[in-house]
One Martini backbone bead per residue (centre of mass of N, CA, C, O) as a GRO file, in nm:
protein
  554
    1MET     BB    1   0.096   0.035   0.020
    2LYS     BB    2   0.069   0.356   0.000
    3LYS     BB    3   0.239   0.658   0.098
    4THR     BB    4   0.175   0.972   0.265
    5THR     BB    5   0.410   1.242   0.243
    6MET     BB    6   0.647   1.436   0.301
    7TRP     BB    7   0.928   1.630   0.191
    8LEU     BB    8   1.286   1.561   0.142
    9CYS     BB    9   1.567   1.737   0.031
   10GLY     BB   10   1.868   1.660  -0.120
   11CYS     BB   11   2.138   1.471  -0.252
   12MET     BB   12   2.229   1.304  -0.520
   13MET     BB   13   2.105   0.985  -0.600
   14ALA     BB   14   1.913   1.033  -0.322
   15VAL     BB   15   1.618   1.206  -0.336
   16CYS     BB   16   1.311   1.294  -0.237
   17MET     BB   17   1.243   1.162   0.023
   18PRO     BB   18   1.070   1.075   0.265
   19VAL     BB   19   1.090   1.165   0.583
   20SER     BB   20   1.038   0.882   0.707
   21ALA     BB   21   1.264   0.740   0.544
   22GLN     BB   22   1.509   0.920   0.624
   23GLN     BB   23   1.468   0.954   0.964
   24ASN     BB   24   1.218   0.727   1.071
   25TYR     BB   25   1.308   0.456   1.004
   26LYS     BB   26   1.173   0.120   1.082
   27SER     BB   27   1.247  -0.187   1.117
   28GLU     BB   28   1.100  -0.521   1.104
   29VAL     BB   29   1.392  -0.708   1.143
   30TRP     BB   30   1.610  -0.476   1.270
   31VAL     BB   31   1.684  -0.363   1.610
   32ALA     BB   32   1.922  -0.240   1.837
   33ASP     BB   33   1.731  -0.079   1.994
   34GLN     BB   34   1.566  -0.165   2.306
   35GLY     BB   35   1.425   0.089   2.472
   36ASP     BB   36   1.611   0.069   2.771
   37GLY     BB   37   1.923   0.177   2.722
   38THR     BB   38   1.993  -0.046   2.515
   39TYR     BB   39   2.192  -0.273   2.311
   40LYS     BB   40   2.252  -0.466   2.016
   41ASN     BB   41   2.436  -0.706   1.853
   42PRO     BB   42   2.430  -0.583   1.573
   43ILE     BB   43   2.366  -0.259   1.475
   44LEU     BB   44   2.431  -0.381   1.179
   45TYR     BB   45   2.263  -0.624   0.968
   46ALA     BB   46   2.506  -0.546   0.755
   47ASP     BB   47   2.723  -0.477   0.467
   48TYR     BB   48   2.948  -0.271   0.633
   49SER     BB   49   3.242  -0.277   0.529
   50ASP     BB   50   3.497  -0.148   0.682
   51PRO     BB   51   3.441   0.058   0.902
   52ASP     BB   52   3.405   0.421   0.932
   53ALA     BB   53   3.448   0.706   1.166
   54CYS     BB   54   3.302   1.025   1.279
   55ARG     BB   55   3.302   1.333   1.470
   56VAL     BB   56   3.066   1.624   1.460
   57GLY     BB   57   2.990   1.709   1.739
   58GLU     BB   58   2.668   1.545   1.747
   59ASP     BB   59   2.783   1.386   1.494
   60PHE     BB   60   2.774   1.082   1.305
   61TYR     BB   61   2.999   0.921   1.062
   62MET     BB   62   2.967   0.666   0.802
   63THR     BB   63   3.172   0.427   0.625
   64SER     BB   64   3.240   0.197   0.342
   65SER     BB   65   3.277  -0.060   0.155
   66SER     BB   66   3.182  -0.080  -0.215
   67PHE     BB   67   3.352  -0.123  -0.446
   68GLY     BB   68   3.155  -0.159  -0.750
   69CYS     BB   69   2.931   0.000  -0.622
   70VAL     BB   70   2.637   0.212  -0.716
   71PRO     BB   71   2.663   0.398  -0.498
   72GLY     BB   72   2.947   0.508  -0.339
   73LEU     BB   73   3.009   0.559  -0.029
   74GLN     BB   74   2.817   0.531   0.191
   75ILE     BB   75   2.635   0.750   0.422
   76LEU     BB   76   2.608   0.756   0.768
   77HIS     BB   77   2.382   0.857   1.039
   78SER     BB   78   2.427   0.977   1.385
   79LYS     BB   79   2.360   1.049   1.747
   80ASP     BB   80   2.436   0.742   1.918
   81LEU     BB   81   2.565   0.476   1.747
   82VAL     BB   82   2.285   0.302   1.695
   83ASN     BB   83   2.122   0.505   1.519
   84TRP     BB   84   2.073   0.470   1.165
   85SER     BB   85   2.119   0.652   0.851
   86ILE     BB   86   2.095   0.724   0.520
   87MET     BB   87   2.239   1.027   0.347
   88GLY     BB   88   2.448   0.906   0.119
   89ALA     BB   89   2.712   0.970  -0.135
   90ALA     BB   90   3.044   1.019  -0.259
   91ILE     BB   91   2.972   0.818  -0.517
   92PRO     BB   92   2.706   0.857  -0.727
   93TYR     BB   93   2.803   0.729  -1.031
   94ALA     BB   94   3.140   0.701  -1.063
   95ILE     BB   95   3.411   0.492  -1.082
   96PRO     BB   96   3.721   0.474  -1.140
   97PRO     BB   97   3.671   0.438  -1.442
   98VAL     BB   98   3.396   0.606  -1.587
   99ASN     BB   99   3.386   0.428  -1.872
  100SER     BB  100   3.300   0.188  -1.687
  101GLU     BB  101   3.029  -0.069  -1.693
  102ALA     BB  102   3.154  -0.299  -1.579
  103PRO     BB  103   3.174  -0.515  -1.351
  104GLN     BB  104   3.365  -0.482  -1.020
  105HIS     BB  105   3.430  -0.741  -0.861
  106GLY     BB  106   3.609  -0.653  -0.569
  107ASN     BB  107   3.673  -0.371  -0.655
  108ARG     BB  108   3.809  -0.040  -0.589
  109VAL     BB  109   3.649   0.008  -0.287
  110TRP     BB  110   3.869   0.015  -0.008
  111ALA     BB  111   3.882   0.085   0.304
  112PRO     BB  112   3.778   0.351   0.432
  113SER     BB  113   3.811   0.700   0.537
  114ILE     BB  114   3.671   0.937   0.775
  115ARG     BB  115   3.716   1.296   0.786
  116HIS     BB  116   3.762   1.604   0.988
  117HIS     BB  117   3.901   1.919   0.844
  118ASN     BB  118   3.880   2.241   0.843
  119GLY     BB  119   3.558   2.213   0.748
  120GLU     BB  120   3.614   1.915   0.621
  121PHE     BB  121   3.551   1.638   0.436
  122TYR     BB  122   3.711   1.311   0.424
  123ILE     BB  123   3.783   1.048   0.176
  124PHE     BB  124   3.964   0.751   0.189
  125TRP     BB  125   4.102   0.514  -0.057
  126GLY     BB  126   4.163   0.189  -0.196
  127ASP     BB  127   4.285   0.087  -0.513
  128PRO     BB  128   4.438  -0.208  -0.610
  129ASP     BB  129   4.484  -0.094  -0.929
  130GLN     BB  130   4.575   0.234  -0.857
  131GLY     BB  131   4.521   0.350  -0.552
  132ALA     BB  132   4.498   0.650  -0.379
  133PHE     BB  133   4.203   0.811  -0.276
  134MET     BB  134   4.007   1.133  -0.288
  135VAL     BB  135   3.744   1.307  -0.109
  136LYS     BB  136   3.545   1.618  -0.072
  137ALA     BB  137   3.351   1.822   0.179
  138LYS     BB  138   3.156   2.044   0.354
  139ASN     BB  139   2.933   1.821   0.343
  140ALA     BB  140   2.809   1.506   0.384
  141GLU     BB  141   2.580   1.544   0.161
  142GLY     BB  142   2.715   1.752  -0.011
  143PRO     BB  143   2.912   1.798  -0.251
  144TRP     BB  144   3.150   1.600  -0.400
  145SER     BB  145   3.435   1.552  -0.518
  146GLU     BB  146   3.647   1.452  -0.727
  147PRO     BB  147   3.856   1.214  -0.762
  148VAL     BB  148   4.187   1.172  -0.616
  149LEU     BB  149   4.510   1.071  -0.695
  150VAL     BB  150   4.742   1.055  -0.447
  151LYS     BB  151   4.863   0.740  -0.487
  152PRO     BB  152   5.013   0.568  -0.698
  153GLY     BB  153   4.954   0.205  -0.694
  154LYS     BB  154   4.984  -0.118  -0.686
  155GLY     BB  155   4.822  -0.232  -0.382
  156ILE     BB  156   4.698   0.015  -0.254
  157ILE     BB  157   4.551   0.022   0.075
  158ASP     BB  158   4.398   0.130   0.342
  159THR     BB  159   4.340   0.454   0.402
  160THR     BB  160   4.485   0.718   0.625
  161PRO     BB  161   4.475   1.023   0.760
  162LEU     BB  162   4.706   1.281   0.918
  163TRP     BB  163   4.692   1.570   1.114
  164ASP     BB  164   4.934   1.746   1.243
  165ASP     BB  165   5.047   1.985   1.467
  166ASP     BB  166   5.271   2.098   1.232
  167GLY     BB  167   5.096   2.050   0.941
  168LYS     BB  168   5.136   1.778   0.870
  169VAL     BB  169   5.078   1.505   0.632
  170TYR     BB  170   4.951   1.174   0.658
  171MET     BB  171   4.971   0.821   0.537
  172VAL     BB  172   4.818   0.521   0.581
  173HIS     BB  173   4.895   0.175   0.471
  174ALA     BB  174   4.849  -0.099   0.266
  175TYR     BB  175   4.882  -0.430   0.109
  176ALA     BB  176   4.801  -0.616  -0.175
  177GLY     BB  177   4.911  -0.923  -0.262
  178SER     BB  178   4.763  -0.961  -0.544
  179ARG     BB  179   4.932  -0.690  -0.652
  180ALA     BB  180   5.213  -0.639  -0.482
  181GLY     BB  181   5.349  -0.907  -0.346
  182LEU     BB  182   5.258  -0.775  -0.061
  183LYS     BB  183   5.203  -0.829   0.290
  184SER     BB  184   5.180  -0.766   0.628
  185VAL     BB  185   5.202  -0.441   0.606
  186ILE     BB  186   5.289  -0.107   0.727
  187ALA     BB  187   5.250   0.228   0.591
  188ILE     BB  188   5.416   0.560   0.539
  189CYS     BB  189   5.328   0.888   0.420
  190GLU     BB  190   5.358   1.202   0.275
  191LEU     BB  191   5.171   1.496   0.232
  192ASN     BB  192   5.040   1.751   0.130
  193SER     BB  193   4.851   2.016   0.252
  194ASP     BB  194   4.593   1.912   0.066
  195ALA     BB  195   4.585   1.595   0.039
  196THR     BB  196   4.662   1.523  -0.296
  197LYS     BB  197   4.980   1.434  -0.242
  198ALA     BB  198   5.249   1.251  -0.252
  199ILE     BB  199   5.598   1.343  -0.123
  200THR     BB  200   5.667   1.047  -0.036
  201PRO     BB  201   5.768   0.764   0.029
  202SER     BB  202   5.701   0.469   0.155
  203ARG     BB  203   5.716   0.346   0.498
  204ILE     BB  204   5.786   0.079   0.672
  205VAL     BB  205   5.661   0.024   1.026
  206PHE     BB  206   5.531  -0.278   0.986
  207ASP     BB  207   5.577  -0.637   1.058
  208GLY     BB  208   5.341  -0.926   1.053
  209HIS     BB  209   5.442  -1.213   0.964
  210GLU     BB  210   5.502  -1.359   1.252
  211GLU     BB  211   5.242  -1.240   1.452
  212GLN     BB  212   5.049  -1.047   1.224
  213GLU     BB  213   4.900  -1.171   1.003
  214THR     BB  214   4.720  -0.975   0.790
  215CYS     BB  215   4.785  -0.690   0.811
  216GLU     BB  216   4.541  -0.420   0.805
  217GLY     BB  217   4.330  -0.157   0.806
  218PRO     BB  218   4.437   0.123   0.884
  219LYS     BB  219   4.429   0.358   1.161
  220PHE     BB  220   4.479   0.713   1.233
  221TYR     BB  221   4.621   0.853   1.541
  222LYS     BB  222   4.619   1.113   1.810
  223ARG     BB  223   4.746   1.086   2.162
  224ASN     BB  224   4.926   1.209   2.403
  225GLY     BB  225   5.180   1.198   2.183
  226TYR     BB  226   5.061   0.956   2.028
  227TYR     BB  227   5.085   0.725   1.781
  228TYR     BB  228   4.814   0.550   1.613
  229ILE     BB  229   4.758   0.207   1.500
  230PHE     BB  230   4.477   0.063   1.379
  231HIS     BB  231   4.453  -0.302   1.335
  232PRO     BB  232   4.416  -0.586   1.175
  233ALA     BB  233   4.441  -0.951   1.224
  234GLY     BB  234   4.420  -1.301   1.114
  235GLY     BB  235   4.178  -1.244   0.945
  236VAL     BB  236   3.855  -1.201   0.880
  237PRO     BB  237   3.698  -1.448   1.048
  238THR     BB  238   3.962  -1.478   1.285
  239GLY     BB  239   4.050  -1.221   1.402
  240PHE     BB  240   4.197  -0.912   1.532
  241GLN     BB  241   4.284  -0.633   1.741
  242VAL     BB  242   4.527  -0.382   1.679
  243VAL     BB  243   4.778  -0.177   1.851
  244GLN     BB  244   4.981   0.100   1.777
  245ARG     BB  245   5.271   0.275   1.925
  246SER     BB  246   5.418   0.617   1.914
  247LYS     BB  247   5.627   0.915   1.927
  248ASN     BB  248   5.677   0.836   1.624
  249VAL     BB  249   5.554   0.825   1.312
  250TYR     BB  250   5.795   0.597   1.221
  251GLY     BB  251   5.895   0.512   1.482
  252PRO     BB  252   5.887   0.275   1.681
  253TYR     BB  253   5.645   0.018   1.736
  254GLU     BB  254   5.416  -0.085   1.962
  255SER     BB  255   5.225  -0.386   2.056
  256ARG     BB  256   4.859  -0.473   2.078
  257ILE     BB  257   4.604  -0.674   2.183
  258VAL     BB  258   4.247  -0.551   2.234
  259LEU     BB  259   4.069  -0.762   2.046
  260ALA     BB  260   3.869  -1.065   2.089
  261GLN     BB  261   3.663  -1.328   2.101
  262GLY     BB  262   3.701  -1.540   2.310
  263LYS     BB  263   3.386  -1.621   2.470
  264SER     BB  264   3.251  -1.534   2.226
  265PRO     BB  265   3.050  -1.543   1.914
  266VAL     BB  266   3.251  -1.322   1.792
  267ASN     BB  267   3.402  -1.327   1.509
  268GLY     BB  268   3.647  -1.130   1.404
  269PRO     BB  269   3.702  -0.859   1.583
  270HIS     BB  270   3.749  -0.599   1.339
  271GLN     BB  271   3.786  -0.322   1.185
  272GLY     BB  272   3.773   0.031   1.244
  273ALA     BB  273   3.643   0.275   1.490
  274TRP     BB  274   3.732   0.557   1.673
  275VAL     BB  275   3.515   0.715   1.910
  276ASP     BB  276   3.366   1.001   2.054
  277THR     BB  277   3.188   1.179   2.282
  278PRO     BB  278   3.067   1.473   2.418
  279THR     BB  279   3.110   1.324   2.718
  280GLY     BB  280   3.390   1.126   2.682
  281GLU     BB  281   3.345   0.873   2.539
  282ASP     BB  282   3.444   0.545   2.421
  283TRP     BB  283   3.446   0.385   2.090
  284PHE     BB  284   3.398   0.079   1.883
  285LEU     BB  285   3.396   0.000   1.542
  286HIS     BB  286   3.302  -0.314   1.379
  287PHE     BB  287   3.341  -0.633   1.234
  288GLN     BB  288   3.152  -0.935   1.115
  289ASP     BB  289   3.197  -1.238   0.958
  290VAL     BB  290   2.908  -1.450   0.819
  291GLY     BB  291   2.908  -1.450   0.501
  292ALA     BB  292   2.628  -1.403   0.327
  293TYR     BB  293   2.582  -1.124   0.500
  294GLY     BB  294   2.867  -1.051   0.574
  295ARG     BB  295   2.965  -0.742   0.734
  296LEU     BB  296   2.902  -0.668   1.051
  297VAL     BB  297   2.805  -0.416   1.287
  298HIS     BB  298   2.982  -0.315   1.578
  299LEU     BB  299   2.966  -0.212   1.934
  300GLN     BB  300   3.225  -0.092   2.159
  301PRO     BB  301   3.350  -0.045   2.438
  302MET     BB  302   3.591   0.211   2.561
  303LYS     BB  303   3.924   0.242   2.708
  304TRP     BB  304   4.187   0.404   2.890
  305VAL     BB  305   4.507   0.237   2.967
  306ASN     BB  306   4.800   0.362   2.971
  307ASP     BB  307   4.759   0.451   2.663
  308TRP     BB  308   4.550   0.212   2.615
  309PRO     BB  309   4.320   0.038   2.447
  310VAL     BB  310   4.002  -0.100   2.560
  311MET     BB  311   3.787  -0.352   2.440
  312GLY     BB  312   3.507  -0.415   2.566
  313VAL     BB  313   3.546  -0.689   2.797
  314ASP     BB  314   3.791  -0.703   3.072
  315GLU     BB  315   3.794  -0.947   3.308
  316ASP     BB  316   4.122  -1.019   3.340
  317GLY     BB  317   4.312  -0.757   3.278
  318ASP     BB  318   4.504  -0.795   2.994
  319GLY     BB  319   4.391  -0.570   2.758
  320CYS     BB  320   4.181  -0.788   2.633
  321GLY     BB  321   3.881  -0.795   2.487
  322ASP     BB  322   3.541  -0.875   2.470
  323PRO     BB  323   3.263  -0.891   2.313
  324VAL     BB  324   2.949  -0.752   2.300
  325LEU     BB  325   2.591  -0.801   2.282
  326THR     BB  326   2.519  -0.614   2.527
  327TYR     BB  327   2.448  -0.261   2.614
  328LYS     BB  328   2.494   0.041   2.706
  329LYS     BB  329   2.435   0.323   2.583
  330PRO     BB  330   2.553   0.593   2.477
  331ASN     BB  331   2.662   0.900   2.611
  332VAL     BB  332   2.525   1.210   2.449
  333GLY     BB  333   2.312   1.390   2.642
  334LYS     BB  334   2.080   1.240   2.478
  335THR     BB  335   1.764   1.150   2.326
  336TYR     BB  336   1.681   0.932   2.053
  337PRO     BB  337   1.530   0.805   1.805
  338ILE     BB  338   1.437   0.538   1.642
  339CYS     BB  339   1.652   0.404   1.378
  340THR     BB  340   1.703   0.293   1.034
  341PRO     BB  341   1.788   0.179   0.760
  342GLN     BB  342   1.674   0.167   0.461
  343GLU     BB  343   1.435  -0.043   0.263
  344SER     BB  344   1.173   0.013   0.189
  345ASP     BB  345   0.980   0.093  -0.125
  346GLU     BB  346   0.744   0.311  -0.308
  347PHE     BB  347   0.839   0.504  -0.537
  348ASP     BB  348   0.773   0.840  -0.464
  349GLY     BB  349   1.021   0.942  -0.601
  350PHE     BB  350   1.275   1.114  -0.822
  351LYS     BB  351   1.480   0.921  -0.679
  352LEU     BB  352   1.672   0.716  -0.543
  353GLY     BB  353   1.710   0.533  -0.294
  354LEU     BB  354   1.972   0.501  -0.057
  355GLN     BB  355   1.977   0.169  -0.057
  356TRP     BB  356   2.064   0.172  -0.347
  357GLN     BB  357   2.251  -0.036  -0.593
  358TRP     BB  358   2.457  -0.082  -0.837
  359HIS     BB  359   2.677  -0.313  -1.010
  360ALA     BB  360   2.770  -0.037  -1.147
  361ASN     BB  361   2.810   0.201  -1.335
  362TYR     BB  362   2.607   0.454  -1.419
  363ASN     BB  363   2.312   0.463  -1.634
  364GLU     BB  364   2.072   0.692  -1.742
  365LYS     BB  365   1.906   0.454  -1.918
  366TRP     BB  366   1.779   0.255  -1.683
  367MET     BB  367   1.581   0.493  -1.566
  368TYR     BB  368   1.248   0.600  -1.414
  369CYS     BB  369   1.139   0.834  -1.177
  370ALA     BB  370   0.785   0.806  -1.106
  371GLY     BB  371   0.663   0.963  -0.844
  372ASP     BB  372   0.378   1.068  -0.949
  373LYS     BB  373   0.302   0.747  -1.019
  374GLY     BB  374   0.447   0.527  -0.820
  375PHE     BB  375   0.721   0.445  -0.986
  376LEU     BB  376   0.973   0.227  -1.124
  377ARG     BB  377   1.150   0.244  -1.426
  378LEU     BB  378   1.281  -0.029  -1.609
  379TYR     BB  379   1.488  -0.065  -1.864
  380SER     BB  380   1.568  -0.261  -2.118
  381TYR     BB  381   1.893  -0.382  -2.119
  382PRO     BB  382   2.154  -0.478  -2.278
  383VAL     BB  383   2.346  -0.724  -2.284
  384VAL     BB  384   2.635  -0.851  -2.315
  385LYS     BB  385   2.858  -0.975  -2.496
  386GLY     BB  386   2.881  -1.299  -2.382
  387TYR     BB  387   2.665  -1.373  -2.210
  388ARG     BB  388   2.592  -1.584  -1.914
  389ASN     BB  389   2.493  -1.399  -1.665
  390LEU     BB  390   2.417  -1.180  -1.403
  391TRP     BB  391   2.715  -1.119  -1.337
  392ASP     BB  392   2.738  -0.934  -1.617
  393VAL     BB  393   2.529  -0.729  -1.498
  394PRO     BB  394   2.496  -0.384  -1.420
  395ASN     BB  395   2.154  -0.346  -1.394
  396LEU     BB  396   2.144  -0.410  -1.091
  397LEU     BB  397   1.903  -0.354  -0.830
  398LEU     BB  398   2.040  -0.323  -0.501
  399GLN     BB  399   2.040  -0.458  -0.162
  400LYS     BB  400   2.083  -0.520   0.156
  401THR     BB  401   2.087  -0.724   0.394
  402THR     BB  402   1.916  -0.687   0.750
  403ALA     BB  403   1.887  -0.994   0.859
  404PRO     BB  404   1.841  -1.316   0.947
  405SER     BB  405   1.530  -1.245   0.878
  406GLN     BB  406   1.337  -1.217   0.565
  407THR     BB  407   1.090  -1.050   0.351
  408VAL     BB  408   1.067  -1.014   0.001
  409SER     BB  409   0.876  -0.781  -0.209
  410THR     BB  410   0.705  -0.734  -0.537
  411LYS     BB  411   0.567  -0.510  -0.780
  412ILE     BB  412   0.505  -0.591  -1.133
  413THR     BB  413   0.509  -0.433  -1.461
  414PHE     BB  414   0.528  -0.587  -1.781
  415LYS     BB  415   0.663  -0.428  -2.101
  416PRO     BB  416   0.736  -0.571  -2.362
  417THR     BB  417   0.844  -0.622  -2.670
  418ALA     BB  418   0.665  -0.778  -2.922
  419LYS     BB  419   0.884  -0.828  -3.168
  420TYR     BB  420   1.059  -0.970  -2.934
  421GLU     BB  421   1.257  -1.182  -2.754
  422GLY     BB  422   1.410  -1.201  -2.410
  423GLU     BB  423   1.288  -1.039  -2.209
  424ARG     BB  424   1.369  -0.941  -1.860
  425THR     BB  425   1.245  -0.995  -1.523
  426GLY     BB  426   1.293  -0.942  -1.155
  427LEU     BB  427   1.392  -1.139  -0.875
  428VAL     BB  428   1.704  -1.118  -0.686
  429VAL     BB  429   1.961  -1.327  -0.536
  430MET     BB  430   2.295  -1.210  -0.485
  431GLY     BB  431   2.604  -1.383  -0.585
  432LEU     BB  432   2.806  -1.626  -0.662
  433ASP     BB  433   2.536  -1.719  -0.611
  434TYR     BB  434   2.205  -1.746  -0.763
  435ALA     BB  435   1.854  -1.637  -0.739
  436GLY     BB  436   1.508  -1.647  -0.888
  437LEU     BB  437   1.248  -1.449  -1.039
  438VAL     BB  438   1.169  -1.494  -1.390
  439VAL     BB  439   1.046  -1.289  -1.655
  440GLU     BB  440   0.963  -1.392  -1.992
  441ASN     BB  441   0.963  -1.323  -2.330
  442THR     BB  442   0.779  -1.535  -2.542
  443LYS     BB  443   0.614  -1.717  -2.783
  444ASP     BB  444   0.407  -1.797  -2.521
  445GLY     BB  445   0.479  -1.558  -2.354
  446LEU     BB  446   0.471  -1.530  -2.024
  447VAL     BB  447   0.746  -1.655  -1.814
  448LEU     BB  448   0.787  -1.813  -1.503
  449SER     BB  449   1.100  -1.851  -1.324
  450GLN     BB  450   1.297  -2.062  -1.128
  451VAL     BB  451   1.628  -1.974  -1.060
  452GLU     BB  452   1.976  -2.098  -1.088
  453CYS     BB  453   2.331  -2.002  -1.003
  454LYS     BB  454   2.615  -2.167  -0.993
  455LYS     BB  455   2.898  -2.015  -1.024
  456ALA     BB  456   2.867  -1.734  -1.166
  457ASP     BB  457   3.171  -1.628  -1.163
  458LYS     BB  458   3.239  -1.885  -1.377
  459GLY     BB  459   2.997  -1.891  -1.608
  460SER     BB  460   2.740  -2.016  -1.549
  461GLU     BB  461   2.440  -2.153  -1.594
  462GLU     BB  462   2.118  -2.157  -1.572
  463THR     BB  463   1.864  -2.304  -1.366
  464VAL     BB  464   1.551  -2.459  -1.405
  465HIS     BB  465   1.297  -2.562  -1.174
  466GLU     BB  466   1.039  -2.371  -1.251
  467GLN     BB  467   0.724  -2.321  -1.438
  468VAL     BB  468   0.501  -2.048  -1.554
  469ASN     BB  469   0.224  -1.913  -1.690
  470LEU     BB  470   0.122  -1.583  -1.779
  471LYS     BB  471  -0.162  -1.373  -1.828
  472ASN     BB  472  -0.034  -1.136  -1.674
  473ASN     BB  473   0.178  -0.834  -1.633
  474THR     BB  474   0.097  -0.854  -1.332
  475PHE     BB  475   0.308  -0.911  -1.038
  476TYR     BB  476   0.425  -1.117  -0.754
  477LEU     BB  477   0.729  -1.124  -0.562
  478LYS     BB  478   0.901  -1.372  -0.344
  479ALA     BB  479   1.140  -1.379  -0.057
  480LYS     BB  480   1.248  -1.612   0.184
  481ILE     BB  481   1.477  -1.537   0.449
  482TYR     BB  482   1.691  -1.769   0.645
  483ASP     BB  483   1.824  -1.876   0.936
  484THR     BB  484   1.909  -2.208   1.038
  485GLY     BB  485   2.151  -2.224   1.272
  486LYS     BB  486   2.379  -2.306   1.097
  487ARG     BB  487   2.730  -2.406   1.073
  488ILE     BB  488   3.043  -2.332   0.917
  489ASN     BB  489   3.366  -2.311   0.924
  490ASN     BB  490   3.393  -2.335   1.241
  491GLY     BB  491   3.132  -2.131   1.284
  492TYR     BB  492   3.171  -1.862   1.081
  493GLU     BB  493   2.919  -1.967   0.904
  494GLN     BB  494   2.618  -1.919   0.777
  495ILE     BB  495   2.309  -2.078   0.699
  496VAL     BB  496   2.127  -1.954   0.419
  497MET     BB  497   1.791  -1.932   0.312
  498CYS     BB  498   1.559  -1.965   0.019
  499GLU     BB  499   1.215  -1.884  -0.072
  500PHE     BB  500   0.978  -1.900  -0.338
  501SER     BB  501   0.713  -1.675  -0.465
  502TYR     BB  502   0.379  -1.611  -0.604
  503SER     BB  503   0.148  -1.361  -0.757
  504THR     BB  504  -0.161  -1.222  -0.914
  505ASN     BB  505  -0.300  -1.045  -0.642
  506GLY     BB  506  -0.132  -1.010  -0.355
  507LYS     BB  507  -0.246  -1.259  -0.160
  508LYS     BB  508  -0.187  -1.530  -0.312
  509TYR     BB  509   0.068  -1.761  -0.264
  510LYS     BB  510   0.312  -1.955  -0.462
  511ALA     BB  511   0.523  -2.189  -0.478
  512LEU     BB  512   0.863  -2.191  -0.632
  513GLY     BB  513   1.067  -2.435  -0.654
  514LYS     BB  514   1.376  -2.413  -0.477
  515PRO     BB  515   1.579  -2.401  -0.243
  516PHE     BB  516   1.828  -2.150  -0.140
  517GLN     BB  517   2.168  -2.088  -0.091
  518LEU     BB  518   2.334  -1.845   0.024
  519LYS     BB  519   2.580  -1.622  -0.127
  520GLU     BB  520   2.834  -1.448  -0.144
  521GLY     BB  521   3.022  -1.222  -0.275
  522LYS     BB  522   3.276  -1.009  -0.371
  523TRP     BB  523   3.332  -0.899  -0.052
  524ILE     BB  524   3.020  -0.941  -0.026
  525GLY     BB  525   2.710  -0.960   0.039
  526ALA     BB  526   2.419  -1.043  -0.010
  527LYS     BB  527   2.161  -0.954  -0.250
  528TYR     BB  528   1.863  -0.763  -0.333
  529GLY     BB  529   1.635  -0.737  -0.633
  530VAL     BB  530   1.617  -0.576  -0.953
  531PHE     BB  531   1.539  -0.621  -1.314
  532CYS     BB  532   1.618  -0.533  -1.675
  533THR     BB  533   1.634  -0.711  -1.990
  534ARG     BB  534   1.808  -0.770  -2.304
  535PRO     BB  535   1.931  -0.867  -2.567
  536ALA     BB  536   2.236  -0.861  -2.770
  537ILE     BB  537   2.081  -0.650  -2.975
  538VAL     BB  538   1.995  -0.456  -3.237
  539THR     BB  539   1.810  -0.169  -3.111
  540ASN     BB  540   1.608   0.130  -3.059
  541ASP     BB  541   1.438  -0.046  -2.848
  542GLY     BB  542   1.234  -0.121  -2.553
  543GLY     BB  543   1.125  -0.220  -2.269
  544TRP     BB  544   0.955  -0.263  -1.937
  545SER     BB  545   0.952  -0.200  -1.575
  546ASP     BB  546   0.712  -0.156  -1.314
  547VAL     BB  547   0.791  -0.063  -0.991
  548ASP     BB  548   0.585  -0.015  -0.720
  549TRP     BB  549   0.735  -0.205  -0.499
  550PHE     BB  550   0.950  -0.263  -0.196
  551HIS     BB  551   0.959  -0.517   0.058
  552VAL     BB  552   1.066  -0.537   0.411
  553GLU     BB  553   0.994  -0.822   0.611
  554LYS     BB  554   0.905  -1.088   0.825
   0.00000   0.00000   0.00000
């Protein structure tokens, strides 16, 4: 059912969303704020991978790895570190190189850092194939500058700047072994005063090969005369959080493990951001990799003991804490309403909702946001030559999964071009493996298929499990996603299943096909959403799909 609301206009790829969707959206499937002064982890049950955050006054801002998805560098906002909403994106349309429309699975935007300096926001990130990039803006809502390549170099990743007391600017970074031929080291270089160009070679200041293998994701801070490098080590699903400190920017650095799984069920608690509150409390945001759902965001209490940070709860007093599952909310001096990142969409706006991302650089010919008519029109866009499966398709419109269990549904009216066959639309749950409900224009009319594609990233073909003919071009598609409670890979990965159903009237749904086990994507969690394509043939026009709404419910 459509909702009537006032409008709030922002900027970038997703504006003119309803006020309720922008500021006061409350998920039906996952809310971290318990309403009694406590919160539960994860605070975001969604793949905001490699999170980083900063505070400006009473406001907290977070960003995360977006890899090849666009809008890239989604920016979340919070007043209390527990309740978050999506406010924009620092890369609204295209990730360099901007002329590339092909999906860049697992490439491009790795482990960003967000900082505020001298009245401006900065976001740095590493592109493993190009080097360290930076964008900046006067306001977190944007507009953001065009990306600047600060330090070219294959394999430079996980970058964070530091403005020192003497006016010098430094950048810490790691190396991706897959490109650089070297990993498990942390390096620092100096930047010019504008933070737009490296002016010295990078100097390796820490080698973790022997005791802290796979050290990466460094964050750079200064406190009480110490330079601090916060970084993870030990691998993504199994690692821990390390802190280095030194009185000299180039070291030598002394090292300590300050957060590990311990007796908790939270595997691999590491890589994130230290923030403080206006009242003087300290907190640490980090991720937990759970497989198909990606890297979930947790919030840990933090305190300083002898100029070392201690995260989580340190019951034995050894300086290394265990993650908390529930805890008292941060004291920010005020109480704020419960809100969560946007999920459901009525498509009543004139630009995309902030929760949506394309699978590749944006093409303006993919959609028409008909907010006055109450739908999103997706034009059938030709697939690439040599198309194998949806892994190759850039115009998949997807969003993150947001809870252990959720049901997503959509209403679509499909209007393919009558003169040729092969146009397709539908609902997809996307990862290295994917499955979905696909409606295709055939010689026999519209055919609905439940499809599955295992090892899609390897070029496999889709398998059709069940088909039905549709008499009408308006239909309802649904996917029920649920955590089975089972774990694999030494308990570090959840087994998540999906069951599909459809309806012709929006009331009575009928199951179709077989259950599907969700699989993560390339460095990202599984996503769900909609698409519309046509064959890779030369034609001056095609059909379209009108998506009336997309709901995320229990």
